[in-house]
C-alpha positions as CSV (number, residue, x, y, z in Angstrom):
1,M,10.7,-13.8,14.7
2,N,8.7,-16.7,13.4
3,L,6.2,-17.5,10.7
4,E,3.5,-18.8,13.0
5,E,3.3,-15.5,14.8
6,Y,3.2,-13.6,11.5
7,F,0.3,-15.8,10.2
8,A,-1.5,-15.4,13.5
9,R,-1.3,-11.6,12.9
10,T,-2.7,-11.9,9.3
11,G,-5.2,-14.7,10.1
12,Y,-3.8,-16.9,7.3
13,K,-4.5,-20.6,8.0
14,G,-3.7,-22.2,4.6
15,S,-0.9,-24.3,3.4
16,L,2.8,-23.5,4.2
17,E,4.1,-26.2,1.9
18,K,2.6,-25.3,-1.4
19,Q,4.4,-22.8,-3.6
20,D,1.8,-22.0,-6.3
21,L,-0.1,-18.9,-7.4
22,E,-3.2,-19.7,-5.4
23,T,-1.3,-20.0,-2.2
24,L,0.8,-16.9,-2.9
25,T,-2.4,-14.9,-3.6
26,D,-4.0,-16.1,-0.3
27,I,-1.0,-15.2,1.8
28,F,-0.8,-11.8,0.1
29,Q,-4.5,-11.0,0.5
30,H,-4.4,-11.9,4.2
31,H,-1.5,-9.4,4.6
32,I,-3.1,-6.4,2.9
33,R,-6.4,-7.0,4.8
34,A,-4.7,-7.2,8.2
35,V,-1.7,-4.9,7.9
36,P,-2.4,-1.2,7.2
37,F,-0.4,1.0,4.9
38,E,0.4,3.8,7.2
39,N,2.9,6.5,8.1
40,L,1.5,7.4,11.6
41,S,4.9,7.1,13.3
42,I,6.1,10.3,11.6
43,H,3.2,12.2,13.2
44,C,3.4,10.7,16.7
45,G,7.1,11.3,17.3
46,E,8.5,7.8,16.4
47,K,11.3,7.1,14.0
48,I,10.8,4.6,11.1
49,T,13.7,2.3,10.7
50,L,14.3,-0.5,8.2
51,E,15.9,-3.2,10.5
52,L,13.9,-6.3,9.8
53,E,13.5,-7.2,13.5
54,H,12.2,-3.7,14.2
55,V,9.7,-4.0,11.3
56,Y,8.6,-7.4,12.5
57,N,8.1,-6.2,16.1
58,K,6.1,-3.1,14.9
59,I,3.8,-5.0,12.5
60,V,3.5,-8.4,14.1
61,R,3.8,-7.8,17.8
62,R,2.6,-4.2,18.1
63,K,-0.1,-4.8,15.4
64,R,0.8,-1.6,13.5
65,G,1.2,-1.1,9.8
66,G,3.9,0.5,7.8
67,W,4.8,2.0,4.4
68,C,6.2,0.0,1.5
69,M,9.8,-0.4,2.9
70,E,8.3,-2.1,6.0
71,N,5.3,-4.0,4.5
72,N,7.1,-5.4,1.5
73,Q,10.3,-6.1,3.4
74,L,8.3,-8.2,5.9
75,L,6.3,-9.9,3.1
76,G,9.5,-10.6,1.2
77,W,11.0,-12.2,4.3
78,V,7.9,-14.4,4.8
79,L,7.9,-15.6,1.2
80,K,11.7,-16.4,1.3
81,C,11.2,-18.4,4.5
82,L,8.5,-20.4,2.7
83,G,10.9,-21.2,-0.1
84,Y,9.6,-18.7,-2.8
85,D,12.0,-17.2,-5.2
86,A,11.5,-13.6,-4.0
87,S,13.6,-10.5,-4.5
88,F,13.3,-6.8,-4.1
89,L,12.9,-4.1,-6.8
90,G,12.8,-0.3,-6.6
91,A,10.2,2.0,-8.2
92,Y,9.7,5.7,-8.9
93,V,6.2,6.8,-7.9
94,F,4.1,9.0,-10.2
95,N,3.0,12.3,-8.8
96,P,-0.3,13.3,-10.4
97,H,-0.1,16.9,-9.3
98,Q,3.3,17.4,-11.0
99,N,2.4,15.0,-13.8
100,A,5.8,13.4,-13.5
101,Y,7.5,10.4,-11.9
102,A,9.6,11.0,-8.8
103,T,13.3,11.5,-9.3
104,I,14.1,9.5,-6.2
105,M,13.5,5.7,-6.0
106,T,11.2,5.6,-3.0
107,H,9.1,2.5,-3.5
108,L,10.2,-1.0,-2.6
109,L,8.3,-3.9,-4.1
110,V,8.7,-7.7,-4.3
111,K,9.2,-9.8,-7.4
112,V,8.4,-13.5,-7.2
113,V,9.2,-16.1,-9.8
114,L,6.8,-19.1,-10.0
115,D,7.0,-21.9,-12.5
116,G,9.2,-19.7,-14.8
117,K,6.8,-16.7,-14.6
118,A,7.6,-13.5,-12.9
119,Y,5.0,-11.7,-10.7
120,I,5.0,-8.4,-8.9
121,V,3.7,-8.7,-5.3
122,D,3.3,-5.2,-3.8
123,G,1.6,-5.0,-0.4
124,G,2.8,-1.5,0.3
125,F,0.9,1.0,-1.8
126,G,-2.5,1.4,-0.2
127,V,-5.8,3.1,-1.2
128,S,-7.3,2.2,-4.6
129,Y,-3.8,1.6,-6.2
130,Q,-3.2,-1.4,-3.9
131,M,-3.2,-4.5,-6.1
132,W,-5.2,-7.4,-4.6
133,Q,-3.5,-10.2,-6.5
134,P,0.1,-10.8,-7.7
135,M,0.5,-9.3,-11.1
136,E,2.2,-11.3,-13.9
137,L,5.1,-9.3,-15.3
138,V,3.9,-9.1,-18.9
139,S,3.7,-6.0,-21.0
140,G,0.4,-4.6,-22.4
141,K,-1.9,-7.2,-20.8
142,D,-5.0,-5.9,-18.9
143,Q,-5.1,-7.6,-15.5
144,P,-8.6,-7.1,-14.0
145,Q,-8.9,-7.2,-10.2
146,A,-11.5,-6.1,-7.7
147,P,-9.9,-2.6,-7.4
148,G,-10.0,-2.0,-11.2
149,V,-7.9,-3.0,-14.2
150,F,-4.1,-2.9,-13.8
151,R,-1.6,-3.1,-16.6
152,F,2.1,-3.2,-17.0
153,T,3.8,-1.8,-20.1
154,E,7.5,-2.1,-20.8
155,K,9.7,0.3,-22.9
156,N,13.5,0.2,-23.1
157,A,13.7,-2.1,-20.1
158,I,11.6,0.2,-17.9
159,W,8.3,-1.1,-16.6
160,Y,5.3,1.1,-16.0
161,L,2.2,0.3,-13.9
162,E,-1.1,2.0,-14.5
163,K,-4.6,1.5,-13.3
164,M,-8.0,2.1,-14.8
165,R,-10.8,2.7,-12.3
166,R,-14.5,2.7,-12.3
167,K,-16.8,5.7,-12.0
168,Q,-17.3,6.9,-8.5
169,Y,-20.5,7.6,-6.6
170,I,-20.1,10.1,-3.7
171,P,-23.2,10.4,-1.6
172,N,-21.8,13.4,0.4
173,Q,-21.7,16.0,-2.3
174,N,-19.6,18.3,0.0
175,F,-16.7,16.0,-1.0
176,S,-17.5,15.7,-4.7
177,N,-14.6,18.0,-5.6
178,S,-12.2,16.8,-2.8
179,D,-8.5,17.0,-3.7
180,L,-8.3,13.4,-2.4
181,L,-10.4,12.1,-5.3
182,E,-8.6,11.0,-8.4
183,K,-10.3,12.7,-11.4
184,K,-8.8,10.6,-14.2
185,E,-10.1,7.2,-15.0
186,C,-6.6,5.9,-16.0
187,R,-3.8,6.7,-13.6
188,K,-0.1,6.1,-13.8
189,V,1.2,4.5,-10.5
190,Y,4.9,3.9,-10.7
191,M,7.8,2.9,-13.0
192,F,10.7,0.4,-12.2
193,S,13.5,-1.6,-13.7
194,L,14.2,-5.3,-13.0
195,E,17.6,-4.5,-11.3
196,P,17.7,-6.4,-8.0
197,R,17.7,-4.1,-5.0
198,T,18.4,-4.5,-1.3
199,V,17.0,-2.8,1.8
200,E,20.3,-0.9,1.9
201,D,19.3,0.9,-1.3
202,F,16.5,2.6,0.6
203,R,18.3,4.0,3.7
204,F,18.5,7.5,2.4
205,Q,14.9,7.5,1.2
206,C,13.6,6.2,4.5
207,T,15.2,9.2,6.3
208,Y,14.3,11.7,3.6
209,L,10.6,10.7,3.4
210,Q,10.0,11.2,7.1
211,T,12.0,14.4,7.5
212,S,11.8,16.5,4.3
213,P,9.2,19.3,4.2
214,D,8.8,18.3,0.5
215,S,7.8,14.7,1.3
216,L,4.2,13.6,0.9
217,F,4.5,11.7,4.1
218,T,5.3,14.8,6.3
219,K,2.4,16.6,4.7
220,K,-0.2,14.0,5.5
221,S,-1.0,11.5,8.2
222,I,-2.1,8.4,6.3
223,C,-3.6,5.1,7.4
224,T,-5.3,2.8,4.8
225,L,-6.5,-0.8,5.0
226,Q,-8.0,-3.1,2.4
227,T,-11.3,-4.8,3.2
228,T,-13.1,-7.7,1.6
229,D,-15.0,-5.4,-0.7
230,G,-12.9,-2.2,-0.9
231,F,-10.7,-0.2,1.4
232,R,-10.9,2.5,4.1
233,A,-8.5,5.4,4.6
234,L,-7.9,8.0,7.3
235,I,-6.0,10.9,5.9
236,G,-5.7,13.7,8.4
237,W,-9.2,14.0,9.8
238,T,-10.9,12.7,6.7
239,L,-12.2,9.1,6.8
240,T,-13.2,7.5,3.5
241,E,-14.7,4.1,3.0
242,T,-14.8,2.8,-0.6
243,T,-16.9,-0.2,-1.8
244,Y,-15.7,-1.6,-5.2
245,N,-18.3,-2.3,-7.8
246,Y,-21.2,-1.2,-5.6
247,K,-23.2,-0.9,-8.8
248,E,-22.2,-2.0,-12.2
249,N,-19.0,-0.1,-13.1
250,M,-19.5,2.1,-10.1
251,D,-17.6,2.4,-6.8
252,L,-19.2,3.9,-3.7
253,V,-17.0,6.4,-1.9
254,E,-18.2,7.6,1.5
255,F,-16.5,10.6,3.3
256,V,-16.8,11.8,6.8
257,T,-14.7,14.5,8.7
258,L,-13.7,13.5,12.2
259,E,-13.3,15.6,15.3
260,D,-9.9,15.4,17.1
261,E,-11.3,13.2,19.8
262,E,-12.7,10.7,17.2
263,V,-9.3,10.0,15.5
264,E,-7.8,7.5,17.9
265,K,-11.1,5.7,18.4
266,T,-11.5,5.4,14.6
267,L,-8.0,4.0,14.3
268,K,-8.8,1.4,16.8
269,E,-12.2,0.5,15.4
270,K,-11.6,0.7,11.7
271,F,-7.9,-0.2,11.5
272,N,-7.2,-2.2,14.7
273,I,-4.4,0.3,15.6
274,T,-3.6,1.5,19.0
275,L,-0.8,4.1,19.1
276,D,1.8,4.4,22.0
277,R,2.1,8.1,21.5
278,K,-0.2,11.0,20.7
279,L,-1.0,11.4,17.0
280,V,-1.0,14.9,15.5
281,P,-3.1,14.6,12.3
282,I,-2.2,16.6,9.3
283,N,-3.6,16.9,5.8
284,V,-2.0,19.5,3.6
285,K,-4.0,20.0,0.4
286,G,-3.0,18.2,-2.7
287,F,-0.2,15.6,-3.2
288,Y,-2.4,12.5,-2.7
289,T,-5.4,10.8,-4.3
290,I,-7.4,7.7,-3.4
């Protein structure tokens, strides 16, 4: 495990000595544009484990992606190696279909302190809720980014993340009412406290999320990757490509349904992923929006 190999994977060629917001942002953006948020292991007979060396081999050497516990654990390791003051937090993800936050802490994220200011660096959420820049941990302040306007609010030592999106233009009207489309313009994302966490705090969740019939991740095969102007996502057989701010205050969302034989080719061409085992796509209705 070494940083040079990781940065070759993400394509980052900037400074490794500077510890400032600009450098942190650059490292972060290279990660989210090279490493997909994906749960494909669940749907091709592989077990997801949280040992850092396993995560490193999967993402860096096998050129796969991972979910938050993998992506953010690796990102946190990189930042600590570079001398950043980085630590882990745990969040409860909002479920729009139940209009409630999860009762299990399933989301691992990274907090970085720079020049006395705290930032959330989350490289493991995917789709349109993936932040593109570290977010300053301040309450009630709009933080505009390419994906939309993010905002933290704090109440009784609990922090809440929400995102305001633009209007959406969907050329293929067959998908205008897709259950994958988020209908609300302001969406809750997750809530968290500032209590420090370790990877050990996520052992149960890692098993639960890949085995429980109630888990979103057993109901859908997901692979998403940020691009320079939006993101792409393959959920089951549905490929979406989103372009942010395609027109003023308007995002372009293009949908296409793939045939079985197109799935692996699309993973290679659009996400740079080659699987060792046969993927069985799945997309149970509901539970997930982009």
